[in-house]
VOPAGU-2260 file (C-alpha; in pm, 1 decimal, decimal comma):
REM VOPAGU-2260
SITE   aa  ch    i         X         Y         Z
SITE  MET   A    0     655,6    1499,9    -255,0
SITE  LEU   A    1     679,8    1772,8       9,9
SITE  ALA   A    2     912,6    1556,7     219,1
SITE  GLY   A    3    1127,7    1474,6     -84,0
SITE  LEU   A    4    1143,9    1840,0    -180,8
SITE  ALA   A    5    1261,6    1932,4     169,4
SITE  PHE   A    6    1534,4    1666,1     155,5
SITE  LYS   A    7    1647,6    1784,2    -187,0
SITE  ARG   A    8    1667,5    2149,6     -86,3
SITE  LYS   A    9    1853,0    2074,9     236,9
SITE  TRP   A   10    2102,8    1852,2      52,4
SITE  GLN   A   11    2158,7    2116,4    -217,5
SITE  THR   A   12    2214,4    2391,2      38,8
SITE  LYS   A   13    2477,2    2184,9     218,6
SITE  ARG   A   14    2655,5    2089,9    -106,6
SITE  LYS   A   15    2665,6    2454,0    -218,5
SITE  ALA   A   16    2817,3    2557,3     114,1
SITE  GLU   A   17    3084,1    2288,8      71,4
SITE  GLY   A   18    3155,9    2399,3    -285,3
SITE  LYS   A   19    3052,5    2060,9    -424,9
SITE  PRO   A   20    2828,7    1974,1    -725,7
SITE  TYR   A   21    2459,6    1971,2    -640,2
SITE  ASP   A   22    2301,4    1886,5    -976,1
SITE  LYS   A   23    2266,6    1507,6    -945,2
SITE  PRO   A   24    2057,2    1422,8    -638,4
SITE  ASN   A   25    1921,5    1070,9    -596,2
SITE  ILE   A   26    1683,9     890,0    -364,6
SITE  VAL   A   27    1700,3     521,6    -266,9
SITE  THR   A   28    1380,9     315,2    -239,2
SITE  GLY   A   29    1259,2     -37,0    -297,3
SITE  ALA   A   30    1104,9    -138,3    -630,1
SITE  ASN   A   31     782,2    -189,0    -434,4
SITE  VAL   A   32     756,3     184,8    -381,1
SITE  GLN   A   33     422,9     355,9    -447,7
SITE  VAL   A   34     397,0     548,5    -775,8
SITE  CYS   A   35     398,3     883,8    -592,5
SITE  TRP   A   36     773,1     841,3    -539,7
SITE  GLU   A   37     826,9     782,7    -910,2
SITE  LYS   A   38     629,7    1100,0    -973,8
SITE  PHE   A   39     842,8    1291,9    -725,4
SITE  ALA   A   40    1164,6    1173,2    -890,0
SITE  ARG   A   41    1045,1    1267,2   -1237,5
SITE  TYR   A   42     879,8    1597,4   -1148,9
SITE  PHE   A   43    1163,6    1726,9    -932,5
SITE  GLU   A   44    1453,8    1579,8   -1133,7
SITE  VAL   A   45    1586,7    1335,9    -877,9
SITE  GLU   A   46    1736,2    1001,5    -979,7
SITE  LEU   A   47    1534,4     712,2    -839,8
SITE  LYS   A   48    1759,8     425,9    -731,0
SITE  GLU   A   49    1544,5     118,0    -669,2
SITE  VAL   A   50    1639,8    -193,5    -478,0
SITE  LYS   A   51    1505,7    -480,2    -689,6
SITE  LEU   A   52    1277,6    -738,3    -534,9
SITE  THR   A   53    1331,8   -1112,9    -532,0
SITE  GLU   A   54    1093,2   -1405,7    -500,1
SITE  ASP   A   55     962,8   -1441,7    -142,9
SITE  TYR   A   56    1116,2   -1103,4     -46,7
SITE  TYR   A   57     888,5    -829,0    -172,6
SITE  VAL   A   58    1014,5    -528,7      22,3
SITE  MET   A   59    1332,5    -321,4      22,0
SITE  ASP   A   60    1637,1    -505,1     156,3
SITE  PRO   A   61    1802,3    -256,3     400,1
SITE  LEU   A   62    2149,9    -398,1     332,6
SITE  LYS   A   63    2117,6    -350,2     -44,9
SITE  ALA   A   64    1960,3      -8,1       4,3
SITE  VAL   A   65    2250,9     119,7     212,8
SITE  GLU   A   66    2497,7     -18,8     -42,7
SITE  MET   A   67    2331,4     203,4    -306,6
SITE  VAL   A   68    2365,9     518,1     -95,9
SITE  ASP   A   69    2631,0     765,3    -213,6
SITE  GLU   A   70    2721,0    1128,9    -147,2
SITE  ASN   A   71    2438,1    1243,6    -375,0
SITE  THR   A   72    2163,9    1052,7    -189,0
SITE  ILE   A   73    1917,0    1297,9     -37,9
SITE  CYS   A   74    1742,6    1026,0     167,1
SITE  VAL   A   75    1640,4     661,2     183,9
SITE  ALA   A   76    1262,3     614,2     172,7
SITE  ALA   A   77    1126,3     316,5     366,9
SITE  ILE   A   78     769,3     191,8     333,0
SITE  LEU   A   79     559,6     107,1     637,6
SITE  GLY   A   80     293,2     -95,2     462,4
SITE  SER   A   81     387,5    -194,9     109,2
SITE  THR   A   82     112,1    -150,6    -148,8
SITE  LEU   A   83     191,7    -495,6    -290,5
SITE  THR   A   84     180,3    -708,9      23,5
SITE  GLY   A   85     111,4    -478,0     317,8
SITE  GLU   A   86     446,3    -570,4     471,4
SITE  PHE   A   87     640,4    -328,3     693,2
SITE  GLU   A   88     999,2    -264,4     588,3
SITE  ASP   A   89    1267,2    -297,8     855,9
SITE  VAL   A   90    1325,3      68,3     940,1
SITE  LYS   A   91    1515,2     -17,5    1259,0
SITE  LEU   A   92    1776,3    -222,3    1070,0
SITE  LEU   A   93    1795,7      44,7     800,1
SITE  ASN   A   94    1865,8     305,7    1068,3
SITE  GLU   A   95    2145,2      92,1    1217,9
SITE  LEU   A   96    2312,8      21,1     883,5
SITE  LEU   A   97    2283,9     378,1     761,3
SITE  THR   A   98    2417,5     517,3    1090,0
SITE  LYS   A   99    2725,0     298,3    1048,3
SITE  LYS   A  100    2775,6     409,4     686,0
SITE  ASN   A  101    2731,1     776,3     774,4
SITE  LYS   A  102    2996,2     741,1    1044,4
SITE  GLU   A  103    3239,4     574,6     802,0
SITE  THR   A  104    3188,4     824,6     519,2
SITE  GLY   A  105    3115,4    1147,3     702,6
SITE  TRP   A  106    2777,6    1179,1     527,9
SITE  ASP   A  107    2450,1    1240,8     707,7
SITE  THR   A  108    2202,5    1058,7     480,9
SITE  PRO   A  109    1858,6    1063,7     648,4
SITE  ILE   A  110    1550,3     839,0     634,8
SITE  HIS   A  111    1194,8     918,2     534,3
SITE  VAL   A  112     917,6     676,9     630,4
SITE  ASP   A  113     623,5     647,8     393,2
SITE  ALA   A  114     364,1     534,1     646,1
SITE  ALA   A  115      66,8     613,8     423,7
SITE  SER   A  116    -105,3     289,0     525,8
SITE  GLY   A  117      88,5     165,3     827,7
SITE  GLY   A  118      98,4     493,6    1017,2
SITE  PHE   A  119    -254,3     435,4    1145,5
SITE  VAL   A  120    -193,8      64,2    1204,0
SITE  ALA   A  121     144,6      14,0    1372,4
SITE  PRO   A  122      87,8     243,6    1675,6
SITE  PHE   A  123    -225,9      51,3    1771,8
SITE  LEU   A  124    -131,3    -307,4    1684,4
SITE  TYR   A  125     248,9    -305,1    1720,2
SITE  PRO   A  126     340,6     -27,9    1968,2
SITE  ASP   A  127     686,6    -173,5    2034,9
SITE  LEU   A  128     784,3    -173,7    1667,5
SITE  LEU   A  129    1056,3      86,4    1605,9
SITE  TRP   A  130     994,5     273,7    1281,9
SITE  ASP   A  131     928,1     636,4    1378,2
SITE  PHE   A  132    1105,8     931,4    1541,2
SITE  ARG   A  133    1242,9     700,5    1809,1
SITE  LEU   A  134    1504,8     620,7    1543,5
SITE  PRO   A  135    1753,6     913,2    1510,1
SITE  LEU   A  136    1784,1     912,2    1129,7
SITE  VAL   A  137    1407,7     926,8    1066,0
SITE  LYS   A  138    1356,8    1293,6     980,1
SITE  SER   A  139    1006,7    1290,2     831,2
SITE  ILE   A  140     697,6    1067,9     808,5
SITE  ASN   A  141     393,3    1085,9     586,3
SITE  VAL   A  142      60,7     923,0     661,8
SITE  SER   A  143    -276,4     912,5     485,0
SITE  GLY   A  144    -598,0     975,1     674,5
SITE  HIS   A  145    -798,5     833,6     386,2
SITE  LYS   A  146    -663,9     482,1     436,9
SITE  TYR   A  147    -672,6     357,5     795,3
SITE  GLY   A  148    -736,4     704,2     936,0
SITE  LEU   A  149   -1101,4     619,3     854,7
SITE  VAL   A  150   -1171,3     929,3     642,6
SITE  TYR   A  151   -1278,8     948,6     279,3
SITE  PRO   A  152   -1003,3    1030,6      23,1
SITE  GLY   A  153    -824,7    1362,4      24,5
SITE  ILE   A  154    -646,3    1396,4     357,1
SITE  GLY   A  155    -288,5    1319,9     457,8
SITE  TRP   A  156      14,2    1471,3     627,5
SITE  VAL   A  157     387,8    1489,0     632,9
SITE  VAL   A  158     542,8    1546,2     976,0
SITE  TRP   A  159     902,8    1654,7    1032,0
SITE  ARG   A  160    1115,8    1556,9    1328,5
SITE  HIS   A  161    1244,7    1910,0    1391,5
SITE  LYS   A  162    1161,5    2249,1    1247,9
SITE  ALA   A  163    1515,0    2262,3    1107,0
SITE  ASP   A  164    1441,2    1955,2     890,4
SITE  LEU   A  165    1207,7    2168,8     676,5
SITE  PRO   A  166    1415,2    2443,1     504,9
SITE  ASP   A  167    1258,5    2777,7     580,6
SITE  ASP   A  168    1306,1    2902,1     224,3
SITE  LEU   A  169    1040,4    2652,1     113,1
SITE  VAL   A  170     781,8    2801,7     348,9
SITE  PHE   A  171     571,6    3098,8     238,5
SITE  HIS   A  172     437,0    3349,1     489,7
SITE  ILE   A  173     114,9    3535,5     418,7
SITE  ASN   A  174     -68,5    3789,5     634,9
SITE  TYR   A  175    -388,7    3861,8     447,2
SITE  LEU   A  176    -590,9    3626,7     668,2
SITE  GLY   A  177    -537,3    3849,1     971,9
SITE  SER   A  178    -209,3    3708,5    1104,4
SITE  ASP   A  179     108,3    3539,7     984,8
SITE  GLN   A  180      13,5    3214,2     810,4
SITE  PRO   A  181     307,0    2991,0     708,4
SITE  THR   A  182     219,8    2759,0     420,1
SITE  PHE   A  183     404,1    2475,2     245,2
SITE  THR   A  184     178,7    2294,0      -2,6
SITE  LEU   A  185     162,0    2182,1    -365,0
SITE  ASN   A  186    -213,4    2225,8    -404,3
SITE  PHE   A  187    -424,5    2535,7    -417,4
SITE  SER   A  188    -776,1    2614,9    -291,9
SITE  LYS   A  189    -936,4    2310,3    -138,6
SITE  GLY   A  190   -1230,3    2232,2      89,3
SITE  SER   A  191   -1172,7    2151,4     454,8
SITE  SER   A  192   -1431,2    1872,1     482,5
SITE  GLN   A  193   -1169,5    1595,9     510,2
SITE  ILE   A  194    -987,9    1779,8     789,6
SITE  ILE   A  195   -1314,9    1826,0     976,6
SITE  ALA   A  196   -1397,9    1456,7     925,3
SITE  GLN   A  197   -1054,5    1353,5    1053,6
SITE  TYR   A  198   -1084,8    1582,5    1354,8
SITE  TYR   A  199   -1423,5    1429,2    1430,6
SITE  GLN   A  200   -1282,8    1075,1    1410,9
SITE  PHE   A  201    -995,7    1165,6    1644,6
SITE  ILE   A  202   -1232,8    1313,6    1901,1
SITE  ARG   A  203   -1497,6    1042,2    1865,0
SITE  LEU   A  204   -1269,4     736,9    1867,1
SITE  GLY   A  205    -956,4     843,9    2052,4
SITE  PHE   A  206    -662,3     607,9    2090,2
SITE  GLU   A  207    -867,5     321,3    2232,9
SITE  GLY   A  208   -1128,0     352,7    1959,8
SITE  TYR   A  209    -870,7     330,0    1681,3
SITE  LYS   A  210    -704,6      41,1    1862,4
SITE  ASN   A  211   -1033,4    -149,9    1876,5
SITE  VAL   A  212   -1099,5     -87,5    1506,3
SITE  MET   A  213    -751,3    -205,2    1405,3
SITE  GLU   A  214    -772,3    -513,5    1627,5
SITE  ASN   A  215   -1102,9    -601,9    1463,3
SITE  CYS   A  216    -948,0    -555,0    1117,6
SITE  LEU   A  217    -662,4    -784,8    1220,1
SITE  ALA   A  218    -902,6   -1051,8    1347,8
SITE  ASN   A  219   -1097,7   -1047,0    1020,7
SITE  THR   A  220    -770,5   -1061,1     827,4
SITE  ARG   A  221    -676,9   -1379,2    1011,0
SITE  THR   A  222   -1018,4   -1529,9     941,3
SITE  LEU   A  223    -978,4   -1462,0     569,8
SITE  LYS   A  224    -619,4   -1587,1     564,7
SITE  GLU   A  225    -706,5   -1912,9     740,8
SITE  GLY   A  226   -1001,5   -1970,8     509,0
SITE  ILE   A  227    -788,2   -1919,1     197,8
SITE  GLU   A  228    -516,9   -2148,7     334,5
SITE  LYS   A  229    -772,2   -2423,7     401,2
SITE  THR   A  230    -860,5   -2439,6      31,8
SITE  GLY   A  231    -512,3   -2581,6     -24,2
SITE  ARG   A  232    -486,4   -2391,5    -352,8
SITE  PHE   A  233    -301,6   -2078,3    -251,0
SITE  LYS   A  234      24,4   -1956,9    -102,1
SITE  ILE   A  235      -6,7   -1660,1     134,3
SITE  VAL   A  236     238,9   -1390,1      26,6
SITE  SER   A  237     156,4   -1124,3     287,3
SITE  LYS   A  238     309,6   -1133,0     635,9
SITE  ASP   A  239     150,9   -1160,5     979,5
SITE  ILE   A  240     286,0    -820,6    1083,5
SITE  GLY   A  241     180,2    -543,7     849,4
SITE  VAL   A  242    -125,8    -371,0     709,9
SITE  PRO   A  243    -445,1    -579,9     753,2
SITE  LEU   A  244    -459,5    -741,2     411,9
SITE  VAL   A  245    -420,2   -1082,4     253,9
SITE  ALA   A  246    -209,4   -1120,1     -60,6
SITE  PHE   A  247    -197,0   -1469,2    -207,1
SITE  SER   A  248     -80,1   -1652,0    -517,9
SITE  LEU   A  249    -177,0   -1981,5    -678,8
SITE  LYS   A  250      35,4   -2280,1    -581,8
SITE  ASP   A  251     -25,4   -2424,7    -927,2
SITE  SER   A  252     -77,7   -2174,7   -1207,6
SITE  SER   A  253       0,1   -2414,5   -1490,8
SITE  LYS   A  254    -363,9   -2432,3   -1603,6
SITE  HIS   A  255    -530,7   -2118,2   -1474,4
SITE  THR   A  256    -417,9   -1779,7   -1341,7
SITE  VAL   A  257    -506,4   -1537,1   -1064,8
SITE  PHE   A  258    -636,1   -1303,2   -1335,2
SITE  GLU   A  259    -901,1   -1557,9   -1427,4
SITE  ILE   A  260    -996,1   -1591,8   -1062,6
SITE  ALA   A  261   -1030,1   -1213,7   -1029,4
SITE  ASP   A  262   -1244,1   -1204,8   -1343,0
SITE  HIS   A  263   -1479,6   -1479,2   -1221,6
SITE  LEU   A  264   -1508,1   -1326,3    -873,1
SITE  ARG   A  265   -1669,1   -1020,8   -1030,8
SITE  LYS   A  266   -1970,5   -1239,1   -1107,6
SITE  TYR   A  267   -2020,1   -1272,1    -733,7
SITE  GLY   A  268   -1986,0    -899,2    -673,8
SITE  TRP   A  269   -1619,0    -897,9    -569,5
SITE  ILE   A  270   -1354,7    -669,4    -718,9
SITE  VAL   A  271   -1027,1    -832,3    -615,8
SITE  PRO   A  272    -715,9    -688,1    -782,0
SITE  ALA   A  273    -472,3    -926,7    -948,3
SITE  TYR   A  274    -127,0    -804,2   -1046,8
SITE  THR   A  275     233,5    -904,4   -1100,4
SITE  MET   A  276     523,2    -804,3    -879,2
SITE  PRO   A  277     779,6    -541,3    -994,6
SITE  ALA   A  278    1111,3    -601,2   -1169,3
SITE  ASP   A  279    1301,2    -922,7   -1090,3
SITE  ALA   A  280     984,5   -1080,8    -948,8
SITE  LYS   A  281     747,4   -1023,1   -1240,1
SITE  HIS   A  282     678,8   -1394,9   -1273,6
SITE  ILE   A  283     489,2   -1381,4    -942,3
SITE  ALA   A  284     121,8   -1284,7    -976,1
SITE  VAL   A  285    -100,2   -1233,9    -673,5
SITE  LEU   A  286    -450,3   -1146,4    -558,4
SITE  ARG   A  287    -491,6    -894,1    -277,7
SITE  VAL   A  288    -777,4    -825,7     -36,3
SITE  VAL   A  289    -750,3    -520,1     189,5
SITE  ILE   A  290    -942,3    -544,5     517,2
SITE  ARG   A  291   -1100,6    -216,8     622,2
SITE  GLU   A  292   -1320,9    -138,0     922,2
SITE  ASP   A  293   -1638,3    -227,9     730,0
SITE  PHE   A  294   -1510,5    -568,3     613,5
SITE  SER   A  295   -1681,3    -801,7     860,4
SITE  CYS   A  296   -1605,5   -1159,9     959,8
SITE  SER   A  297   -1913,3   -1280,9     770,3
SITE  LEU   A  298   -1789,3   -1105,3     453,9
SITE  ALA   A  299   -1452,6   -1279,1     493,4
SITE  GLU   A  300   -1625,8   -1617,3     518,3
SITE  ARG   A  301   -1843,1   -1542,2     217,3
SITE  LEU   A  302   -1542,3   -1437,9       9,9
SITE  VAL   A  303   -1366,3   -1765,6      92,3
SITE  SER   A  304   -1678,2   -1954,5     -14,7
SITE  ASP   A  305   -1693,5   -1765,9    -344,8
SITE  ILE   A  306   -1322,6   -1821,9    -408,6
SITE  GLU   A  307   -1378,2   -2196,7    -362,4
SITE  LYS   A  308   -1666,6   -2185,4    -610,4
SITE  VAL   A  309   -1448,3   -2009,0    -864,9
SITE  VAL   A  310   -1149,8   -2244,4    -840,2
SITE  ASN   A  311   -1384,0   -2545,4    -857,0
SITE  LEU   A  312   -1541,5   -2398,5   -1169,5
SITE  LEU   A  313   -1201,6   -2334,5   -1327,3
SITE  ASP   A  314   -1114,2   -2700,4   -1266,4
SITE  THR   A  315   -1389,8   -2793,4   -1509,9
SITE  LEU   A  316   -1276,6   -2551,1   -1779,2
SITE  PRO   A  317    -998,4   -2600,8   -2036,3
SITE  SER   A  318    -670,2   -2436,5   -1951,6
SITE  SER   A  319    -623,2   -2090,6   -2100,5
SITE  ILE   A  320    -245,7   -2121,5   -2075,4
SITE  ASN   A  321     -68,8   -2245,5   -2388,3
SITE  SER   A  322    -394,8   -2395,7   -2512,2
SITE  LYS   A  323    -521,2   -2153,3   -2772,4
SITE  ASP   A  324    -688,4   -2429,9   -2970,3
SITE  ALA   A  325    -888,0   -2544,8   -2669,0
SITE  HIS   A  326    -995,5   -2186,3   -2597,4
SITE  VAL   A  327   -1108,5   -2138,1   -2957,5
SITE  ALA   A  328   -1299,0   -2467,6   -2947,3
SITE  VAL   A  329   -1490,0   -2359,6   -2637,5
SITE  ILE   A  330   -1580,8   -2024,8   -2790,2
SITE  ALA   A  331   -1687,7   -2189,4   -3117,0
SITE  SER   A  332   -1917,6   -2431,9   -2939,2
SITE  GLU   A  333   -2107,5   -2150,2   -2772,3
SITE  THR   A  334   -2352,4   -1927,7   -2953,0
SITE  SER   A  335   -2370,5   -1561,8   -2869,7
SITE  GLU   A  336   -2725,9   -1620,7   -2749,3
SITE  GLU   A  337   -2610,8   -1878,7   -2495,1
SITE  VAL   A  338   -2334,9   -1652,6   -2368,6
SITE  LYS   A  339   -2575,3   -1361,0   -2337,6
SITE  LYS   A  340   -2822,5   -1578,2   -2152,0
SITE  ASP   A  341   -2553,8   -1694,9   -1912,2
SITE  ILE   A  342   -2451,5   -1335,3   -1834,2
SITE  THR   A  343   -2813,1   -1228,2   -1785,0
SITE  GLU   A  344   -2883,0   -1516,9   -1548,1
SITE  THR   A  345   -2567,6   -1441,6   -1351,2
SITE  GLN   A  346   -2659,6   -1074,3   -1314,4
SITE  ALA   A  347   -3010,5   -1166,0   -1205,4
SITE  GLU   A  348   -2874,8   -1407,3    -946,0
SITE  ILE   A  349   -2642,6   -1140,4    -805,0
SITE  LEU   A  350   -2928,7    -888,6    -794,5
SITE  ARG   A  351   -3152,8   -1132,7    -607,0
SITE  TYR   A  352   -2877,5   -1206,4    -355,8
SITE  TRP   A  353   -2803,1    -841,8    -279,8
SITE  LYS   A  354   -3174,6    -753,1    -260,3
SITE  LYS   A  355   -3220,5   -1029,9      -5,5
SITE  LEU   A  356   -2914,6    -904,3     184,2
SITE  VAL   A  357   -3038,1    -544,0     189,9
SITE  ASP   A  358   -3395,2    -639,2     285,9
SITE  GLY   A  359   -3267,7    -844,1     574,1
SITE  LYS   A  360   -3014,9    -585,9     697,9
SITE  ARG   A  361   -3057,6    -480,5    1055,3
SITE  VAL   A  362   -2949,0    -159,1    1218,9
SITE  GLY   A  363   -2626,2    -188,8    1418,3
SITE  ALA   A  364   -2271,0    -307,6    1384,9
SITE  CYS   A  365   -2195,4    -623,2    1186,8
């Protein structure tokens, strides 16, 4: 929101100086954009122009994005690590196409990179990937420390390429803390614990430490991906280069859905989100598993095993799709006592498993 506000103010200032209308700013993003951008557009009265997704292409198409750019576009926002699939958008191609359009039109439309997830991944796993200030049109980048920065929620930044990219009239200067303190925020009083935690992680891990953590996350991602592929039931939707996560859909969803799989996985202690893609790809539903630093190889193998158990169980159950009568028949044949007993036994089994796991836990890294 701070980055968007800076783009809006800079665009308005330029339009005023040129004697042109400045009341209809817009921003171009992909439909896969995180909800914070929708909030920005609504809160700060900026039109959100979204590039629709298509099947098998779940990120913003740079060519279509640049086609949507006009004289009222304050910036194009690219995502380095889509929430839906973890994929990195092609910022390099976007920069090339937008540079060409700016030259043809005389505009100077800039790029913002939302690297909330990928900002702590790409530098360590893909150092040669061009997405940052090495590209001339990238004017600002935001990144979240509470994702792959390895800090609990509440910390993140926006960084500008040059001081001139942040309009000075948005910055407040206060002196009641003993010296001049410039401030540009949307929040008020807040604890500094997350900043201290982030500082500690930087000092403790350093570049090599973060690189090792991300490489381990990537290795565990591959283990999970290969295990899911071996079941033969799923299509991997996520890409090899991106945030360490595995997004996958059912190859055959004519009888059962990913939502049923997510529901049954809860019985084994897993909370795996299932969701549909945005506009123009809503018929695609996926499951997503995000691999963090504490998601070990053994956990990946166990999750694959539990997924296999669930799909094998679903094979024995009547289809819930277009088979209302069959669903009613199953419910009618079960008494509430039997259902309650089944739930109780399942909970007890999970409790026994986790107790055994905790009792047998050893000190040290997994």
